C-alpha positions in Angstrom: 4.0 22.3 -4.0 4.6 21.9 -7.7 2.0 20.5 -10.1 4.4 17.7 -11.0 4.5 16.5 -7.4 0.8 16.8 -7.0 0.2 14.8 -10.2 2.7 12.2 -8.9 0.6 11.8 -5.7 -2.6 11.5 -7.8 -1.2 8.7 -9.9 0.2 6.8 -6.9 -3.2 7.0 -5.1 -5.1 6.0 -8.2 -2.9 2.9 -8.5 -3.7 2.1 -4.9 -7.4 2.4 -5.6 -7.1 -0.1 -8.5 -5.4 -2.6 -6.2 -8.0 -2.1 -3.5 -11.0 -2.4 -5.8 -9.9 -5.5 -7.5 -8.7 -6.9 -4.2 -12.3 -7.1 -2.9 -12.8 -10.1 -5.1 -9.9 -11.9 -3.5 -11.2 -10.9 0.0 -14.6 -12.3 -0.8 -13.2 -15.5 -2.3 -11.0 -16.0 0.8 -14.1 -16.1 3.0 -15.1 -19.4 1.4 -12.4 -21.1 3.5 -11.3 -18.8 6.3 -13.0 -16.6 8.9 -12.6 -12.8 8.8 -10.1 -12.6 11.7 -8.0 -15.5 10.4 -7.9 -14.2 6.8 -7.1 -10.7 8.0 -4.4 -12.0 10.4 -2.6 -14.0 7.8 -2.8 -11.5 4.9 -1.4 -8.6 7.0 1.4 -10.7 8.4 2.3 -11.7 4.8 2.2 -8.0 3.8 4.2 -6.9 6.8 6.9 -9.5 6.3 7.2 -8.8 2.5 7.8 -5.1 3.2 10.7 -5.6 5.6 13.4 -6.1 3.0 11.8 -3.4 0.8 11.8 -1.0 3.7 15.5 -1.8 4.4 16.5 -1.2 0.8 14.6 2.0 0.6 16.0 3.2 3.9 19.6 2.6 2.8 19.1 4.6 -0.4 17.9 7.8 1.4 20.1 10.6 2.6 21.0 10.7 6.3 19.6 14.2 6.8 16.1 12.9 5.9 16.4 9.9 8.2 17.3 12.2 11.1 14.0 14.1 10.6 11.9 11.0 10.7 10.6 8.9 13.7 12.6 5.8 14.6 10.9 2.4 14.7 10.6 2.7 18.5 9.1 6.1 18.3 6.6 5.2 15.6 5.5 1.9 17.4 2.7 3.4 19.5 1.4 5.1 16.3 1.6 1.8 14.4 -0.4 0.0 17.1 -3.1 2.7 17.1 -3.3 2.6 13.3 -3.4 -1.2 13.5 -6.4 -1.1 15.8 -8.2 1.2 13.4 -7.2 -1.0 10.4 -8.4 -4.1 12.2 -11.9 -2.7 12.8 -12.1 -1.4 9.2 -10.9 -4.6 7.4 -12.7 -7.1 9.6 -16.0 -5.2 9.2 -15.4 -5.3 5.5 -14.5 -9.0 5.5 -17.7 -9.9 7.5 -19.8 -7.7 5.2 -18.6 -9.3 2.0 -20.3 -12.5 3.0 -23.7 -10.8 2.8 -23.4 -8.4 -0.1 -21.9 -8.1 -3.6 -18.4 -6.8 -4.3 -19.9 -4.0 -6.3 -22.3 -2.8 -3.6 -19.5 -3.2 -1.0 -17.2 -0.9 -2.9 -19.7 1.9 -3.3 -21.1 1.8 0.3 -17.6 1.6 1.9 -16.7 4.4 -0.5 -18.9 6.8 1.5 -15.7 7.7 3.4 -15.1 10.1 0.5 -17.9 12.3 1.9 -17.3 11.5 5.6 -13.7 12.5 5.5 -14.1 16.3 4.7 -17.1 16.5 7.0 -15.1 15.0 9.8 -12.4 17.6 9.0 -15.0 20.3 9.6 -16.5 18.9 12.8 -13.3 17.8 14.5 -10.3 19.6 12.9 -12.1 23.0 12.1 -11.2 22.8 8.5 -13.1 24.7 5.8 -14.8 23.0 2.9 -16.8 24.2 0.0 -20.6 24.0 -0.1 -20.0 21.5 -3.0 -19.0 18.9 -0.3 -22.4 19.3 1.4 -24.2 18.9 -1.9 -22.1 15.9 -2.6 -23.0 14.5 0.8 -26.7 14.8 0.1 -26.3 13.2 -3.4 -24.3 10.3 -1.8 -27.1 9.7 0.8 -29.7 9.6 -2.0 -27.4 7.2 -3.9 -27.1 5.0 -0.8 -30.9 4.9 -0.6 -31.2 3.6 -4.2 -28.3 1.2 -3.6 -29.5 -0.3 -0.3 -32.8 1.1 0.9 -35.0 1.4 -2.1 -37.0 -1.6 -1.0 -37.5 -0.2 2.5 -35.5 -0.2 5.7 -36.2 -4.0 6.0 -34.3 -4.5 2.8 -31.0 -3.3 4.1 -28.8 -6.3 4.9 -26.1 -7.0 7.4 -23.4 -6.6 4.8 -24.6 -3.0 3.9 -24.4 -2.0 7.6 -20.9 -3.4 8.0 -19.8 -1.5 4.9 -21.0 1.6 6.6 -18.8 0.7 9.6 -16.0 0.3 7.1 -16.6 3.8 5.7 -16.5 5.4 9.2 -13.3 3.6 10.3 -11.8 4.3 6.9 -12.3 8.0 7.6 -10.4 7.6 10.9 -7.7 5.6 9.2 -7.1 8.3 6.5 -6.5 11.0 9.2 -4.2 8.9 11.2 -2.2 8.1 8.1 -2.1 11.8 7.2 -0.8 12.6 10.7 2.1 10.1 10.4 2.9 10.3 6.7 5.2 13.2 6.8 7.0 12.0 9.9 8.0 8.4 8.9 9.5 6.2 6.2 6.4 5.0 4.4 7.6 1.5 3.8 8.8 1.0 7.4 5.7 2.5 8.9 3.4 0.4 6.7 5.3 -2.8 7.5 5.1 -2.3 11.2 1.4 -1.3 11.2 0.6 -4.5 9.2 2.5 -6.7 11.6 0.7 -5.0 14.5 -2.7 -5.6 12.7 -1.9 -9.3 12.2 -0.9 -9.7 15.9 -4.1 -7.8 17.0 -6.3 -10.2 14.9 -4.5 -13.4 16.0 -6.1 -14.0 19.5 -9.6 -13.3 18.0 -8.9 -15.8 15.2 -7.8 -18.4 17.7 -10.7 -17.9 20.1 -13.6 -17.3 17.7 -12.7 -19.2 14.5 -11.4 -22.7 13.5 -8.8 -23.1 10.9 -6.8 -26.0 9.4 -3.7 -26.1 7.2 -5.9 -27.4 4.4 -8.2 -24.3 4.8 -5.1 -22.1 4.5 -4.0 -24.0 1.4 -7.4 -23.7 -0.2 -7.3 -19.9 0.4 -3.7 -19.4 -0.6 -4.3 -17.5 -3.9 -6.7 -14.9 -2.2 -4.3 -14.7 0.7 -1.3 -14.0 -1.5 -3.2 -11.4 -3.6 -4.5 -9.7 -0.4 -1.2 -9.9 1.3 1.2 -9.1 -1.5 -1.2 -6.9 -3.6 -3.5 -5.0 -1.2 -1.1 -4.9 1.7 2.3 -4.9 0.1 1.4 -2.5 -2.8 -1.9 -0.8 -2.1 -1.4 0.4 1.5 2.2 1.4 0.8 1.1 3.4 -2.2 -1.6 5.1 -0.1 0.9 6.1 2.7 3.4 7.2 0.0 0.8 9.1 -2.0 -0.6 10.9 1.1 2.8 12.6 1.4 1.9 14.6 -1.6 -1.9 14.9 -1.3 -4.1 16.2 1.6 -6.7 13.8 3.1 -9.7 15.4 1.4 -8.2 15.0 -2.1 -6.8 11.6 -1.3 -10.3 10.3 -0.5 -11.5 11.3 -3.9 -8.7 9.5 -5.7 -8.9 6.4 -3.5 -12.7 6.4 -4.0 -12.1 5.2 -7.6 -11.8 1.8 -5.7 -15.6 1.7 -5.9 -15.6 1.7 -9.7 -12.8 -0.8 -9.9 -14.6 -3.1 -7.4 -17.9 -2.9 -9.4 -16.1 -3.8 -12.6 -14.1 -6.6 -10.9 -17.2 -8.1 -9.5 -19.0 -8.1 -12.8 -16.0 -9.4 -14.8 -14.6 -12.0 -12.4 -17.7 -13.1 -10.3 -20.4 -12.4 -12.8 -22.2 -10.1 -10.3 -25.2 -8.1 -11.5 -27.1 -5.2 -10.0 -30.7 -4.1 -10.3 -31.7 -0.9 -12.1 -32.2 1.0 -8.8 -28.8 -0.2 -7.6 -27.1 1.1 -10.8 -28.8 4.4 -10.3 -27.5 4.4 -6.7 -24.0 3.7 -8.0 -24.2 6.5 -10.6 -25.4 9.0 -7.9 -22.6 8.1 -5.5 -20.1 8.4 -8.3 -21.5 11.8 -9.3 -21.0 12.9 -5.7 -17.4 11.8 -5.8 -16.8 13.8 -9.0 -18.5 16.9 -7.5 -16.3 16.6 -4.4 -13.2 16.2 -6.6 -13.8 19.7 -8.0 -13.2 21.1 -4.5 -9.8 19.5 -3.8 -6.5 21.4 -3.4 -2.9 20.2 -3.4 -1.3 19.6 0.0 1.2 22.2 1.1 4.0 20.5 3.1 7.7 20.7 3.5 9.9 20.0 0.5 12.0 17.5 2.4 9.3 14.8 2.6 9.4 14.4 -1.2 12.8 12.8 -1.1 11.9 9.1 -1.3 
């Protein structure tokens, strides 16, 4: 794979991280009026519907030989449902957790998937990684200690635990996306998985949460940002970018979400951290940079670059 294409994937994933990080502010604000399942259901349905015309336009512009090599909507549907289940666990855990922790801490703790992804690749996919990854893992654990456990185990809150759940499910999500990315039209696959996620959340929202039209109206701006921005742009960029970049490297680029979330929380919500928490953020960021020096471009067939 050429350096130009690798760089293209890097830029796309970095833009996705910017959208994700700033989007945590919208997700937290939306919790003021809507429950986690309701907010997740509506935002993903919005994102899925918005992408339908985009997917249609992109599909018409592509050569027929490329379409023949990709899965049809019927063939990709089981995969979209599987990804939708993973996405539901990941996003709902994040939504619940945001009610108990700051946007900045949420971004850094959920960003632990940067370390978990290559380790999972070793344990379950028999991939080889540099010792730098293991060193980065140790540094990230120390960073998590300063960020959430420096006051003792009793000091860890519910939000921090849920962000750890988000990190684990985020790791699973990255590998499922990697598996399908080279087999599908990114826009179509993303649209269908979003609609599947919305449908999965709907019964839980109806059973466990209450919602009025006024609640939805009050949360409209966060919903639109999360639906159009995070879902419509962020996840599409992630699926598209992972056509060019292997999961281990993709996690590093996407982990810049942590920095963007911290800055967004400070600028928009006036959030502040203690000295120990800043030390924790710095250590986790250092772990990310160390892991970045171990990444390699993804070697895949030339045909998948024709978007």
